[in-house]
C-alpha positions as CSV (number, residue, x, y, z in Angstrom):
1,X,79.2,2.5,-54.9
2,X,78.3,6.0,-55.1
3,X,76.7,8.2,-52.5
4,X,73.3,8.1,-54.3
5,X,73.4,4.3,-54.4
6,X,74.2,4.2,-50.6
7,X,71.4,6.7,-49.9
8,X,69.0,4.6,-52.0
9,X,70.1,1.4,-50.2
10,X,69.5,3.1,-46.8
11,X,66.1,4.4,-47.9
12,X,65.2,0.9,-49.1
13,X,66.2,-0.7,-45.8
14,X,64.2,1.8,-43.8
15,X,61.3,1.2,-46.2
16,X,61.5,-2.5,-45.7
17,X,61.7,-2.1,-41.9
18,X,58.7,0.2,-42.0
19,X,56.7,-2.2,-44.2
20,X,57.6,-5.2,-42.0
21,X,56.6,-3.1,-38.8
22,X,53.3,-2.2,-40.4
23,X,52.7,-5.8,-41.4
24,X,53.3,-7.0,-37.8
25,X,50.9,-4.3,-36.5
26,X,48.3,-5.3,-39.1
27,X,48.6,-9.0,-38.2
28,X,48.2,-8.2,-34.5
29,X,45.3,-5.9,-35.2
30,X,43.6,-8.7,-37.3
31,X,44.1,-11.1,-34.4
32,X,42.6,-8.6,-31.9
33,X,39.6,-8.0,-34.2
34,X,39.2,-11.8,-34.6
35,X,39.2,-12.3,-30.8
36,X,36.9,-9.3,-30.3
37,X,34.5,-10.9,-32.8
38,X,34.6,-14.2,-31.0
39,X,34.0,-12.5,-27.7
40,X,31.0,-10.6,-29.1
41,X,29.6,-13.8,-30.6
42,X,30.0,-15.5,-27.2
43,X,28.3,-12.7,-25.4
44,X,25.5,-12.7,-27.9
45,X,25.0,-16.4,-27.5
46,X,24.7,-16.0,-23.8
47,X,22.8,-12.7,-23.8
48,X,20.0,-13.8,-26.2
49,X,18.7,-16.5,-23.9
50,X,19.1,-14.2,-20.9
51,X,17.0,-11.6,-22.7
52,X,14.4,-14.2,-23.5
53,X,14.2,-15.2,-19.8
54,X,14.1,-11.6,-18.7
55,X,11.2,-11.0,-21.1
56,X,9.4,-14.0,-19.7
57,X,10.0,-12.9,-16.1
58,X,8.7,-9.4,-16.9
59,X,5.6,-10.9,-18.6
60,X,5.0,-13.1,-15.5
61,X,5.4,-10.1,-13.2
62,X,2.9,-8.1,-15.3
63,X,0.4,-11.0,-15.1
64,X,0.8,-11.1,-11.3
65,X,0.4,-7.3,-11.1
66,X,-2.8,-7.6,-13.1
67,X,-4.0,-10.2,-10.6
68,X,-3.0,-7.9,-7.7
69,X,-4.9,-5.0,-9.3
70,X,-8.0,-7.2,-9.5
71,X,-7.6,-8.2,-5.9
72,X,-7.1,-4.6,-4.8
73,X,-10.2,-3.5,-6.6
74,X,-12.2,-6.3,-5.0
75,X,-10.8,-5.4,-1.6
76,X,-11.8,-1.7,-2.1
77,X,-15.3,-2.8,-3.1
78,X,-15.6,-5.0,0.0
79,X,-14.2,-2.1,2.2
80,X,-16.8,0.3,0.7
81,X,-19.6,-2.3,1.3
82,X,-18.4,-2.9,4.9
83,X,-18.3,0.8,5.6
84,X,-21.8,1.3,4.2
85,X,-23.0,-1.7,6.2
86,X,-21.4,-0.3,9.4
87,X,-23.1,3.1,8.7
88,X,-26.4,1.4,8.2
89,X,-26.1,-0.7,11.4
90,X,-25.0,2.4,13.4
91,X,-28.0,4.4,12.0
92,X,-30.5,1.6,12.5
93,X,-29.4,0.3,15.9
94,X,-27.3,3.1,17.3
95,X,-30.1,5.7,17.9
96,X,-32.6,3.2,19.4
97,X,-30.0,1.6,21.6
98,X,-28.9,5.0,23.0
99,X,-32.6,5.8,23.7
100,X,-33.2,2.4,25.4
101,X,-30.1,2.9,27.5
102,X,-31.1,6.5,28.4
103,X,-34.6,5.2,29.2
104,X,-33.2,2.5,31.4
105,X,-31.0,5.0,33.2
106,X,-34.0,7.3,33.7
107,X,-36.1,4.5,35.1
108,X,-33.4,3.3,37.4
109,X,-32.9,6.9,38.6
110,X,-36.7,7.3,39.0
111,X,-37.0,4.0,40.9
112,X,-34.3,5.1,43.3
113,X,-31.8,2.5,42.3
114,X,-28.5,4.3,41.7
115,X,-26.1,3.3,39.0
116,X,-22.9,1.9,40.3
117,X,-20.9,4.6,42.0
118,X,-23.9,7.0,42.4
119,X,-25.6,8.2,45.5
120,X,-29.2,7.0,46.1
121,X,-32.1,9.2,44.7
122,X,-33.6,11.8,47.0
123,X,-37.0,10.8,48.4
124,X,-39.6,13.0,50.0
125,X,-41.2,12.3,53.4
126,X,-43.7,9.7,52.1
127,X,-41.0,7.6,50.5
128,X,-41.7,8.8,47.0
129,X,-39.0,9.9,44.6
130,X,-38.8,13.7,44.4
131,X,-40.0,15.7,41.4
132,X,-36.4,16.9,40.6
133,X,-35.3,13.3,40.3
134,X,-38.2,12.5,37.9
135,X,-37.4,15.6,35.9
136,X,-33.7,14.5,35.7
137,X,-34.8,11.1,34.6
138,X,-36.9,12.6,31.8
139,X,-34.0,14.7,30.7
140,X,-31.7,11.7,30.8
141,X,-34.1,9.7,28.7
142,X,-34.2,12.2,25.9
143,X,-37.4,13.3,24.0
144,X,-39.0,9.9,23.9
145,X,-37.5,8.7,27.2
146,X,-39.1,8.4,30.6
147,X,-41.7,11.1,31.2
148,X,-44.0,11.4,34.1
149,X,-47.6,11.6,33.0
150,X,-49.9,13.6,35.1
151,X,-53.4,12.3,35.6
152,X,-53.1,9.5,33.0
153,X,-53.3,6.0,34.3
């Protein structure tokens, strides 16, 4: 054998080792790709039903939120109505009740019966309530409260 034949034989052996190495790498790569494909298929089989269930859950939550929005709107309407009713009641009964209470206070003061914790009304020598007490009762009763009438029955 000559030097060229030995060199050709060495190159052929290295070439055969390289080809066999590449063949092993390609076989392992093919196995890895096959396993990855199976894994993706398995994940897909499990993920599709989960996505369907998640979609159903989101739709159910959306329906519940629509119901809550309706309830919230109704509660706001009831609150507004209750506020308007409270304002109407306060306007209708509040003023007259304050006036009646002030009138009662004024009458009580004029009659000489003190409110709890008050000193008795000042009376003049004949046992009548003094004019300052009557004027105070008139002030306490407001415009339409107790007023002393002069000369009228």
